[in-house]
Kinemage of the C-alpha trace (Angstrom):
@kinemage 1
@onewidth
@group {chain A} dominant
@subgroup {mainchain}
@vectorlist {calphas} color= white
{ca met a 1} P -60.586 65.768 60.809
{ca glu a 2} L -58.010 63.020 60.782
{ca his a 3} L -60.482 60.827 62.693
{ca asp a 4} L -63.130 61.423 60.026
{ca arg a 5} L -60.720 60.524 57.230
{ca thr a 6} L -59.835 57.244 58.925
{ca asn a 7} L -63.502 56.359 59.256
{ca glu a 8} L -64.023 57.064 55.577
{ca thr a 9} L -61.063 54.804 54.569
{ca lys a 10} L -62.244 51.680 56.455
{ca pro a 11} L -65.369 51.060 54.343
{ca ala a 12} L -63.299 51.335 51.163
{ca thr a 13} L -60.718 48.757 52.372
{ca thr a 14} L -63.458 46.381 53.412
{ca arg a 15} L -65.056 46.619 49.994
{ca ile a 16} L -61.737 45.853 48.267
{ca arg a 17} L -61.206 42.767 50.442
{ca arg a 18} L -64.694 41.527 49.700
{ca lys a 19} L -64.123 41.941 45.952
{ca ser a 20} L -60.820 40.013 46.149
{ca arg a 21} L -62.473 37.139 47.975
{ca ala a 22} L -65.249 37.039 45.415
{ca leu a 23} L -62.740 36.958 42.555
{ca glu a 24} L -60.833 34.108 44.231
{ca ala a 25} L -64.014 32.103 44.663
{ca ala a 26} L -65.000 32.690 41.053
{ca ser a 27} L -61.546 31.634 39.859
{ca leu a 28} L -61.707 28.436 41.882
{ca ala a 29} L -65.121 27.645 40.504
{ca leu a 30} L -63.940 28.256 36.940
{ca leu a 31} L -60.898 26.009 37.399
{ca ala a 32} L -63.045 23.255 38.858
{ca phe a 33} L -65.483 23.569 35.975
{ca leu a 34} L -62.706 23.368 33.380
{ca ala a 35} L -61.204 20.332 35.130
{ca gly a 36} L -64.553 18.565 34.917
{ca gly a 37} L -64.836 18.163 38.665
{ca pro a 38} L -67.443 19.436 41.084
{ca val a 39} L -67.158 22.727 42.854
{ca leu a 40} L -66.174 21.937 46.399
{ca ser a 41} L -67.327 23.957 49.354
{ca gly a 42} L -66.619 23.620 52.988
{ca cys a 43} L -69.808 21.615 53.563
{ca ala a 44} L -69.614 19.428 50.355
{ca lys a 45} L -69.183 15.628 50.744
{ca his a 46} L -66.754 13.472 48.621
{ca glu a 47} L -68.652 11.078 46.370
{ca pro a 48} L -66.953 7.746 45.401
{ca asp a 49} L -65.977 7.065 41.742
{ca arg a 50} L -68.692 4.908 40.297
{ca his a 51} L -66.702 4.112 37.083
{ca thr a 52} L -64.483 0.987 37.654
{ca thr a 53} L -62.279 -0.792 35.028
{ca ala a 54} L -63.481 -4.275 34.025
{ca ala a 55} L -61.087 -7.183 34.600
{ca val a 56} L -59.293 -8.523 31.494
{ca arg a 57} L -59.860 -12.214 30.866
{ca val a 58} L -56.583 -14.061 30.189
{ca arg a 59} L -55.276 -17.609 29.863
{ca thr a 60} L -52.536 -18.676 32.225
{ca asp a 61} L -50.092 -21.501 32.730
{ca val a 62} L -48.084 -22.481 35.799
{ca leu a 63} L -44.342 -22.908 35.317
{ca val a 64} L -42.785 -26.087 36.662
{ca ala a 65} L -39.058 -26.871 36.712
{ca arg a 66} L -38.365 -30.282 35.191
{ca thr a 67} L -35.391 -32.585 34.860
{ca glu a 68} L -34.044 -32.838 31.340
{ca ser a 69} L -30.916 -33.748 29.452
{ca ala a 70} L -28.087 -31.234 29.830
{ca thr a 71} L -26.210 -30.274 26.677
{ca ala a 72} L -23.016 -28.546 25.592
{ca glu a 73} L -23.320 -26.070 22.735
{ca ala a 74} L -21.059 -26.100 19.677
{ca val a 75} L -21.516 -23.566 16.875
{ca gly a 76} L -20.217 -23.566 13.340
{ca thr a 77} L -20.949 -23.565 9.617
{ca leu a 78} L -22.623 -26.108 7.367
{ca arg a 79} L -20.426 -27.489 4.607
{ca ala a 80} L -20.737 -30.313 2.136
{ca ala a 81} L -19.476 -33.572 3.565
{ca arg a 82} L -18.051 -34.345 0.149
{ca glu a 83} L -16.385 -31.580 -1.832
{ca ala a 84} L -13.475 -31.387 -4.245
{ca thr a 85} L -11.380 -28.739 -5.939
{ca ile a 86} L -10.741 -29.710 -9.561
{ca ser a 87} L -7.333 -28.991 -11.092
{ca gly a 88} L -5.507 -30.086 -14.225
{ca lys a 89} L -2.580 -32.501 -14.456
{ca val a 90} L -1.176 -31.254 -17.747
{ca met a 91} L -0.268 -27.862 -19.103
{ca gly a 92} L -2.289 -26.497 -21.974
{ca thr a 93} L -4.892 -24.017 -23.132
{ca ile a 94} L -8.470 -24.490 -21.901
{ca ile a 95} L -10.475 -24.869 -25.095
{ca glu a 96} L -13.876 -25.843 -23.671
{ca ile a 97} L -15.797 -25.291 -20.429
{ca arg a 98} L -18.902 -27.423 -20.260
{ca his a 99} L -20.275 -26.461 -16.845
{ca ser a 100} L -20.526 -23.381 -14.632
{ca ala a 101} L -21.478 -22.606 -11.039
{ca gly a 102} L -24.835 -24.068 -10.065
{ca asp a 103} L -24.876 -26.827 -12.690
{ca ala a 104} L -25.633 -30.378 -11.581
{ca val a 105} L -23.129 -32.959 -12.831
{ca arg a 106} L -22.907 -36.739 -12.832
{ca glu a 107} L -19.884 -38.803 -11.899
{ca gly a 108} L -17.545 -39.111 -14.900
{ca glu a 109} L -19.154 -36.235 -16.822
{ca ile a 110} L -16.589 -34.019 -18.564
{ca leu a 111} L -16.211 -30.589 -16.941
{ca leu a 112} L -13.386 -28.996 -18.976
{ca val a 113} L -11.274 -29.829 -22.018
{ca ile a 114} L -7.618 -28.819 -22.384
{ca asp a 115} L -5.844 -28.568 -25.742
{ca ser a 116} L -4.165 -31.985 -26.148
{ca arg a 117} L -2.288 -31.519 -29.438
{ca asp a 118} L 1.070 -31.376 -27.673
{ca val a 119} L 0.176 -34.487 -25.731
{ca ser a 120} L -0.890 -36.282 -28.922
{ca gly a 121} L 2.571 -35.655 -30.377
{ca gln a 122} L 4.165 -37.117 -27.277
{ca val a 123} L 1.950 -40.210 -27.599
{ca met a 124} L 3.009 -40.736 -31.222
{ca gln a 125} L 6.653 -40.284 -30.296
{ca ala a 126} L 6.353 -42.856 -27.515
{ca gln a 127} L 4.597 -45.308 -29.818
{ca gly a 128} L 7.435 -44.947 -32.383
{ca ser a 129} L 10.028 -45.640 -29.705
{ca leu a 130} L 8.074 -48.716 -28.644
{ca ala a 131} L 8.047 -50.034 -32.227
{ca gln a 132} L 11.841 -49.609 -32.469
{ca ala a 133} L 12.368 -51.348 -29.152
{ca arg a 134} L 10.213 -54.296 -30.163
{ca ala a 135} L 12.118 -54.680 -33.449
{ca ala a 136} L 15.445 -54.608 -31.626
{ca ala a 137} L 14.163 -57.160 -29.129
{ca ala a 138} L 13.032 -59.472 -31.912
{ca leu a 139} L 16.486 -59.305 -33.554
{ca ala a 140} L 18.227 -59.885 -30.243
{ca glu a 141} L 16.066 -62.936 -29.581
{ca thr a 142} L 16.885 -64.379 -33.016
{ca asn a 143} L 20.628 -63.945 -32.434
{ca phe a 144} L 20.348 -65.520 -28.989
{ca arg a 145} L 18.575 -68.605 -30.395
{ca arg a 146} L 21.155 -68.886 -33.182
{ca phe a 147} L 24.092 -68.837 -30.757
{ca glu a 148} L 22.405 -71.523 -28.658
{ca gln a 149} L 22.382 -73.799 -31.706
{ca leu a 150} L 25.962 -72.906 -32.632
{ca leu a 151} L 27.143 -73.644 -29.111
{ca ala a 152} L 25.466 -77.047 -29.236
{ca arg a 153} L 27.434 -77.890 -32.444
{ca gly a 154} L 30.659 -76.481 -31.017
{ca ala a 155} L 30.757 -73.653 -33.537
{ca ala a 156} L 30.419 -70.847 -30.921
{ca ser a 157} L 31.931 -70.203 -27.520
{ca gln a 158} L 30.104 -69.731 -24.233
{ca leu a 159} L 31.214 -66.084 -24.192
{ca glu a 160} L 29.475 -65.391 -27.473
{ca leu a 161} L 26.297 -67.003 -26.152
{ca asp a 162} L 26.424 -64.901 -22.970
{ca gln a 163} L 26.830 -61.727 -25.023
{ca ala a 164} L 23.798 -62.645 -27.140
{ca arg a 165} L 21.736 -63.332 -24.006
{ca tyr a 166} L 22.730 -59.933 -22.589
{ca gln a 167} L 21.680 -58.157 -25.773
{ca tyr a 168} L 18.366 -60.008 -25.742
{ca asp a 169} L 17.622 -59.121 -22.083
{ca thr a 170} L 18.594 -55.495 -22.713
{ca ala a 171} L 16.225 -55.333 -25.689
{ca lys a 172} L 13.376 -56.755 -23.623
{ca gly a 173} L 13.994 -54.070 -20.985
{ca ala a 174} L 13.899 -51.382 -23.648
{ca val a 175} L 10.529 -52.706 -24.809
{ca gln a 176} L 9.104 -52.463 -21.270
{ca gln a 177} L 10.454 -48.917 -20.921
{ca ala a 178} L 8.889 -47.894 -24.235
{ca glu a 179} L 5.563 -49.428 -23.212
{ca gly a 180} L 5.635 -47.382 -20.007
{ca ala a 181} L 6.324 -44.219 -22.008
{ca val a 182} L 3.335 -44.964 -24.233
{ca ala a 183} L 1.092 -45.544 -21.191
{ca thr a 184} L 2.292 -42.306 -19.581
{ca ala a 185} L 1.727 -40.290 -22.728
{ca gly a 186} L -1.684 -41.877 -23.129
{ca ser a 187} L -2.661 -40.991 -19.572
{ca tyr a 188} L -1.612 -37.399 -20.185
{ca lys a 189} L -3.895 -37.369 -23.191
{ca ala a 190} L -6.732 -38.623 -20.996
{ca tyr a 191} L -5.953 -35.830 -18.519
{ca ala a 192} L -6.871 -33.321 -21.217
{ca glu a 193} L -10.512 -34.113 -20.498
{ca ile a 194} L -11.281 -33.457 -16.825
{ca pro a 195} L -14.253 -35.461 -15.476
{ca ala a 196} L -16.351 -34.989 -12.342
{ca pro a 197} L -15.050 -37.272 -9.554
{ca phe a 198} L -18.575 -37.746 -8.149
{ca ser a 199} L -22.152 -36.667 -8.747
{ca gly a 200} L -22.961 -33.274 -7.288
{ca arg a 201} L -23.133 -29.588 -8.118
{ca val a 202} L -20.599 -27.080 -9.393
{ca val a 203} L -20.072 -24.512 -6.635
{ca asp a 204} L -17.601 -22.182 -8.325
{ca arg a 205} L -15.460 -21.828 -11.438
{ca phe a 206} L -11.978 -20.289 -11.349
{ca cys a 207} L -11.092 -20.216 -15.048
{ca glu a 208} L -12.250 -18.964 -18.413
{ca gln a 209} L -11.949 -20.367 -21.913
{ca gly a 210} L -8.493 -19.540 -23.287
{ca asp a 211} L -6.761 -19.586 -19.888
{ca met a 212} L -3.605 -21.632 -19.508
{ca ala a 213} L -4.095 -24.668 -17.287
{ca ser a 214} L -1.152 -26.005 -15.362
{ca pro a 215} L -0.697 -28.895 -12.921
{ca gly a 216} L -2.101 -27.977 -9.504
{ca arg a 217} L -3.990 -24.837 -10.580
{ca pro a 218} L -7.621 -24.875 -9.244
{ca leu a 219} L -10.154 -24.779 -12.071
{ca met a 220} L -13.503 -25.705 -10.489
{ca lys a 221} L -15.036 -26.649 -7.169
{ca ile a 222} L -17.863 -29.165 -6.830
{ca glu a 223} L -19.761 -30.560 -3.853
{ca asp a 224} L -22.432 -33.107 -3.075
{ca pro a 225} L -25.339 -31.029 -1.681
{ca arg a 226} L -27.303 -34.055 -0.507
{ca lys a 227} L -25.031 -34.708 2.452
{ca leu a 228} L -24.082 -31.741 4.632
{ca arg a 229} L -21.806 -31.626 7.637
{ca leu a 230} L -21.597 -29.099 10.472
{ca tyr a 231} L -18.058 -28.017 11.282
{ca ala a 232} L -18.576 -26.797 14.855
{ca ser a 233} L -16.255 -25.421 17.535
{ca leu a 234} L -16.716 -26.884 21.016
{ca asp a 235} L -15.246 -25.463 24.201
{ca gly a 236} L -12.221 -27.562 25.099
{ca thr a 237} L -13.436 -27.940 28.681
{ca arg a 238} L -16.451 -29.869 27.373
{ca ala a 239} L -14.577 -32.098 24.960
{ca ala a 240} L -15.893 -35.191 26.738
{ca ala a 241} L -19.369 -34.439 25.329
{ca ala a 242} L -18.171 -35.113 21.759
{ca gln a 243} L -18.258 -38.853 21.127
{ca val a 244} L -18.070 -40.298 17.621
{ca gly a 245} L -21.416 -41.842 16.706
{ca ala a 246} L -23.393 -39.941 19.350
{ca pro a 247} L -26.755 -38.487 18.172
{ca val a 248} L -27.089 -34.706 18.453
{ca glu a 249} L -29.589 -31.960 17.651
{ca val a 250} L -28.587 -29.125 15.336
{ca gln a 251} L -30.564 -25.881 15.293
{ca val a 252} L -30.405 -23.698 12.158
{ca pro a 253} L -31.587 -20.107 12.890
{ca ala a 254} L -31.884 -19.229 9.186
{ca ile a 255} L -34.617 -21.868 8.771
{ca asp a 256} L -36.973 -20.609 11.491
{ca asn a 257} L -34.756 -22.108 14.223
{ca arg a 258} L -35.653 -25.591 13.041
{ca val a 259} L -33.901 -28.522 14.681
{ca phe a 260} L -32.329 -31.282 12.555
{ca arg a 261} L -30.973 -34.647 13.637
{ca gly a 262} L -27.265 -35.301 13.313
{ca thr a 263} L -24.508 -37.730 14.248
{ca val a 264} L -20.969 -36.954 15.392
{ca ala a 265} L -18.760 -38.168 12.537
{ca glu a 266} L -15.325 -36.965 13.609
{ca val a 267} L -13.651 -35.198 16.536
{ca val a 268} L -10.314 -33.458 16.011
{ca pro a 269} L -8.254 -34.436 19.085
{ca thr a 270} L -6.159 -31.260 19.295
{ca ala a 271} L -7.484 -27.872 20.451
{ca asp a 272} L -7.064 -24.612 18.593
{ca pro a 273} L -4.238 -22.689 20.293
{ca val a 274} L -6.081 -19.369 19.911
{ca thr a 275} L -9.702 -20.203 20.782
{ca arg a 276} L -8.943 -23.238 23.015
{ca ser a 277} L -11.737 -25.095 21.253
{ca ile a 278} L -11.881 -28.393 19.390
{ca leu a 279} L -13.391 -29.067 15.981
{ca val a 280} L -16.367 -31.424 15.852
{ca lys a 281} L -17.738 -32.653 12.514
{ca ile a 282} L -21.419 -33.613 12.575
{ca asp a 283} L -23.215 -35.316 9.700
{ca leu a 284} L -26.774 -34.008 9.241
{ca glu a 285} L -29.882 -35.720 7.988
{ca glu a 286} L -30.732 -35.084 4.348
{ca ser a 287} L -33.112 -32.154 3.854
{ca pro a 288} L -33.801 -29.980 0.792
{ca glu a 289} L -33.946 -26.907 3.059
{ca leu a 290} L -30.365 -27.159 4.248
{ca arg a 291} L -27.697 -25.200 2.372
{ca ala a 292} L -23.945 -25.068 2.675
{ca gly a 293} L -22.739 -21.902 4.395
{ca leu a 294} L -25.605 -21.621 6.908
{ca phe a 295} L -24.919 -21.138 10.604
{ca gly a 296} L -25.725 -24.052 12.889
{ca arg a 297} L -25.843 -24.668 16.638
{ca ala a 298} L -25.317 -28.223 17.898
{ca arg a 299} L -26.211 -29.526 21.358
{ca leu a 300} L -24.139 -32.398 22.634
{ca pro a 301} L -25.542 -34.430 25.557
{ca leu a 302} L -23.848 -33.911 28.944
{ca gly a 303} L -26.172 -35.643 31.396
{ca gln a 304} L -29.203 -34.460 33.427
{ca arg a 305} L -30.175 -31.029 34.767
{ca thr a 306} L -33.178 -29.164 36.157
{ca ala a 307} L -34.488 -26.461 33.828
{ca leu a 308} L -37.356 -23.974 33.919
{ca arg a 309} L -38.974 -23.318 30.546
{ca val a 310} L -41.566 -20.763 29.508
{ca pro a 311} L -43.993 -21.115 26.571
{ca arg a 312} L -43.189 -18.905 23.599
{ca ala a 313} L -46.794 -17.623 23.697
{ca ala a 314} L -46.107 -15.930 27.035
{ca ile a 315} L -43.108 -13.872 25.872
{ca val a 316} L -43.546 -10.205 24.929
{ca gln a 317} L -41.013 -7.621 23.827
{ca arg a 318} L -40.608 -4.293 25.571
{ca gly a 319} L -37.931 -2.066 24.091
{ca gly a 320} L -36.185 -5.049 22.587
{ca val a 321} L -36.015 -6.856 25.937
{ca pro a 322} L -38.070 -10.029 26.506
{ca gly a 323} L -40.636 -9.989 29.273
{ca val a 324} L -43.447 -12.128 30.661
{ca phe a 325} L -46.756 -11.061 32.276
{ca val a 326} L -47.354 -12.864 35.568
{ca ala a 327} L -50.688 -13.107 37.392
{ca glu a 328} L -50.303 -11.970 41.002
{ca ala a 329} L -53.235 -11.228 43.347
{ca gly a 330} L -55.581 -10.664 40.413
{ca his a 331} L -53.303 -8.209 38.628
{ca ala a 332} L -50.900 -8.421 35.681
{ca ile a 333} L -47.265 -7.901 36.623
{ca leu a 334} L -44.594 -7.605 33.930
{ca arg a 335} L -41.253 -9.238 34.611
{ca met a 336} L -38.236 -8.833 32.393
{ca val a 337} L -36.516 -12.177 31.792
{ca ser a 338} L -33.260 -13.592 30.476
{ca leu a 339} L -33.679 -16.564 28.132
{ca glu a 340} L -31.552 -19.184 26.441
{ca glu a 341} L -32.977 -19.674 22.962
{ca asp a 342} L -32.206 -23.362 22.822
{ca arg a 343} L -35.715 -24.477 21.836
{ca pro a 344} L -38.080 -22.591 19.508
{ca glu a 345} L -41.323 -23.338 21.372
{ca asn a 346} L -40.203 -23.124 25.004
{ca pro a 347} L -36.843 -21.461 25.681
{ca gln a 348} L -35.090 -21.936 28.993
{ca val a 349} L -35.478 -19.235 31.669
{ca leu a 350} L -32.156 -18.082 33.060
{ca ser a 351} L -33.506 -15.327 35.330
{ca gly a 352} L -36.693 -13.361 36.046
{ca leu a 353} L -39.102 -16.250 36.754
{ca lys a 354} L -39.337 -19.134 39.193
{ca ser a 355} L -41.131 -22.439 39.417
{ca gly a 356} L -44.788 -21.932 40.392
{ca asp a 357} L -45.216 -18.569 38.666
{ca gln a 358} L -48.532 -18.213 36.835
{ca val a 359} L -47.666 -16.723 33.446
{ca ile a 360} L -50.195 -15.160 31.075
{ca leu a 361} L -50.397 -16.775 27.639
{ca asp a 362} L -51.000 -14.646 24.541
{ca pro a 363} L -51.478 -11.422 26.537
{ca pro a 364} L -53.947 -9.018 24.847
{ca ala a 365} L -52.508 -5.885 23.293
{ca glu a 366} L -54.531 -3.708 25.699
{ca leu a 367} L -53.140 -5.459 28.781
{ca glu a 368} L -51.239 -2.986 30.928
{ca val a 369} L -49.014 -3.404 33.942
{ca gly a 370} L -51.117 -3.566 37.097
{ca ala a 371} L -54.378 -4.176 35.231
{ca ser a 372} L -57.035 -6.309 36.897
{ca ile a 373} L -57.294 -9.735 35.306
{ca glu a 374} L -59.579 -12.737 35.407
{ca ala a 375} L -57.292 -15.747 35.035
{ca arg a 376} L -58.395 -19.027 33.555
{ca pro a 377} L -56.195 -22.038 32.792
């Protein structure tokens, strides 16, 4: 009986195995169908992919290292070459302010007026003293002439004549002193009206009407905006590059990295004890685009060097890092580069590229790393 039961069990096990194999085959077929691929069998042959990606047509340029002038960089701020802080020379109340920040002024034009009534009284007092001194001098001269005549007739002694001459000379000195007092008082009255020392523009105003002006207190600041100067710091180890009168190029990032011509006007001979740099003052060409306060970068000539430059059209940004697509064996390879932004159109390559590399200009947006390309110059 046990033998019969065993025989009955075998067909059932075989059927279960067959069902499991069928389910596995069906599952594989379903997965292949969902994946979009063919159902493979033991005797199926692999067919090649007939869909190939078309090559992207690109323009290229070959990099060549060239000899160029080497430069030393000095950075700083643009300031007016001519600027002045206006202050009063007399004490008094400011009764009129004729110009404010941003106003254009001409040389000699009145900027502020200080109450001059106290000064007017001093002028009148000095003029009165001058009148008294002149009257005393006239009397002393008359006495001196009289004693000269008396001495000639023997009616006066030499001592009396000497005393009359002394009084006359003293009176003349008093007249000169009184005239100086009048001139001083008059100049103080002129100081009540403060003129512009040169034609330019009011940059700032430090006072209001009714404030008390005093000698030395800043009241206004004016500058000549037509002539700007770059106050730049240069590494002390490259001080030899700064020569008065030497032409330089100044790049201003705020104006689309434009380059302006300049001339070294002054070199401070001593170095800053903290930064170990020297101050170089560079006069810039006149331009309506330049403004005081902008940042500038000057390049002072140092000699010759070999530099590799890449066209701006070949540079792309990947995650904020500059890169360049290079054509190699018919494919686009992306190389990350380090650049010195010394020229807007073709910055210098510090690392990442070498002379002879074929860079891709204006790479299309769909260009991917490793894509097939058809290069044309």
